[in-house]
C-alpha positions in Angstrom: 0.0 0.0 0.0 1.2 3.5 -1.0 2.3 5.8 1.8 -0.4 8.3 2.8 0.1 11.9 4.0 -1.9 14.3 6.0 -1.9 17.9 5.0 -3.3 20.6 7.3 -3.8 24.2 7.4 -6.0 26.8 9.6 -8.4 29.2 8.1 -9.4 32.4 10.0 -10.4 34.5 7.1 -12.2 32.4 4.6 -15.9 32.8 3.7 -17.6 29.8 5.5 -19.9 29.4 2.4 -16.8 28.2 0.5 -16.3 25.2 2.9 -18.5 22.7 1.2 -16.9 23.6 -2.1 -13.5 23.2 -0.9 -14.2 19.8 0.6 -16.0 18.6 -2.6 -13.2 19.8 -4.8 -10.7 17.9 -2.8 -12.8 14.7 -3.0 -13.1 15.3 -6.7 -9.3 15.5 -7.0 -8.7 12.2 -5.2 -8.5 13.1 -1.4 -9.2 9.8 0.8 -10.7 12.0 3.5 -11.1 15.8 4.2 -12.7 17.7 7.1 -13.0 21.0 8.9 -13.0 21.3 12.5 -13.4 24.3 14.7 -10.4 25.7 16.5 -9.1 28.9 18.3 -6.0 30.6 17.1 -3.8 33.1 18.7 -5.6 35.9 20.5 -8.6 33.7 20.6 -9.5 34.0 17.0 -12.1 31.6 15.9 -10.8 29.5 12.9 -11.2 26.2 11.4 -8.6 23.4 10.7 -8.7 21.8 7.4 -7.3 18.3 7.4 -6.9 16.2 4.2 -5.7 12.6 3.9 -4.3 11.6 0.5 -1.8 9.2 -1.2 1.8 10.6 -1.1 1.9 10.8 -4.9 -1.2 13.2 -4.8 0.5 15.5 -2.2 1.4 18.3 -4.8 -2.1 18.1 -6.6 -3.8 18.5 -3.4 -1.6 21.2 -1.9 -2.5 23.0 -5.2 -6.2 22.8 -4.6 -5.9 24.0 -1.0 -3.7 27.0 -2.0 -6.0 27.8 -5.0 -9.4 27.3 -3.2 -8.8 28.7 0.3 -7.2 31.8 1.9 -4.3 30.1 3.5 -0.9 31.2 3.0 0.8 28.0 4.2 0.2 24.5 5.2 2.0 21.6 6.8 2.0 17.9 5.9 3.3 14.6 7.4 3.4 11.0 6.5 0.8 8.9 8.4 0.3 5.2 9.0 -3.4 3.7 8.6 -4.9 0.5 9.7 -8.1 -0.5 8.2 -10.5 -3.4 9.0 -11.2 -5.6 6.1 -14.8 -5.1 5.1 -17.5 -6.4 2.7 -21.1 -5.2 1.9 -23.9 -7.6 2.6 -27.6 -6.9 2.4 -30.3 -7.6 5.0 -34.1 -7.4 4.8 -36.1 -4.9 7.0 -39.9 -4.7 7.4 -39.6 -1.6 4.9 -37.1 -3.1 2.2 -33.5 -4.2 1.9 -30.6 -2.3 3.3 -27.0 -2.7 2.6 -24.7 -3.4 5.6 -21.0 -2.7 5.7 -19.4 -5.7 7.7 -16.1 -4.9 9.2 -13.8 -7.8 10.2 -11.0 -7.9 12.7 -9.4 -11.4 12.0 -12.1 -13.9 11.8 -14.6 -11.9 13.8 -17.2 -9.5 12.6 -16.0 -6.1 14.5 -18.4 -3.7 13.0 -21.9 -3.6 11.5 -22.9 -0.3 9.8 -26.2 0.1 7.8 -25.7 2.1 4.9 -27.2 5.7 5.4 -28.5 6.3 2.0 -30.5 3.0 2.0 -32.0 3.8 5.3 -32.8 7.4 4.3 -34.6 6.2 1.1 -36.8 3.9 2.9 -37.5 6.3 5.7 -38.5 8.9 3.2 -40.4 6.5 1.0 -42.3 4.9 3.9 -42.7 8.1 6.0 -41.1 6.6 9.1 -38.2 8.0 11.3 -34.8 7.3 10.0 -33.8 5.8 13.2 -36.4 3.0 13.1 -35.1 1.8 9.7 -31.4 2.0 11.2 -32.3 0.1 14.0 -34.2 -2.7 12.2 -31.3 -3.0 9.7 -28.7 -3.2 12.6 -30.9 -5.9 14.4 -31.2 -7.9 11.2 -27.5 -7.8 10.7 -26.9 -8.8 14.2 -29.2 -11.9 13.7 -27.0 -13.1 10.9 -23.5 -11.9 12.3 -22.4 -15.5 13.3 -23.1 -16.8 9.5 -21.1 -14.0 8.2 -18.2 -14.8 10.6 -18.1 -18.2 9.0 -18.3 -17.1 5.5 -15.4 -15.9 3.3 -13.8 -12.7 4.4 -12.0 -10.0 2.4 -8.4 -9.1 2.4 -7.5 -6.2 4.7 -8.0 -2.8 3.0 -10.6 -3.9 0.2 
């Protein structure tokens, strides 16, 4: 797996309306992850911290996007080490329809079950029921077949 880098800068004078655009542009250009977090800078000035994770080979392009699309005058970056659970996507039935579940493995055991938000949202909107009920039903259905998934073929880490 190629080395990854995290690139960061603080933004204290950028129009907040641009934030979504910047994150979308970083994603379009191949960022693996990008987020903004509120911080306070010197003299207690409110700002946001922009953090971007990308492959080392993409660093120059991502830096170019940050410098072009934000008001920062500088940034910092460093190599990062990542660990990911192996995962597969399965499907479960709920009373309102099917929901995809991301199943995360740690060794031979299921370590995480995560219903696909968009599937749950679509069912909630279409059936006029609270999202939390669809999510809970999907998670319960996944929990009921979890032991079967532990015995089935698992993916290789990082898939």
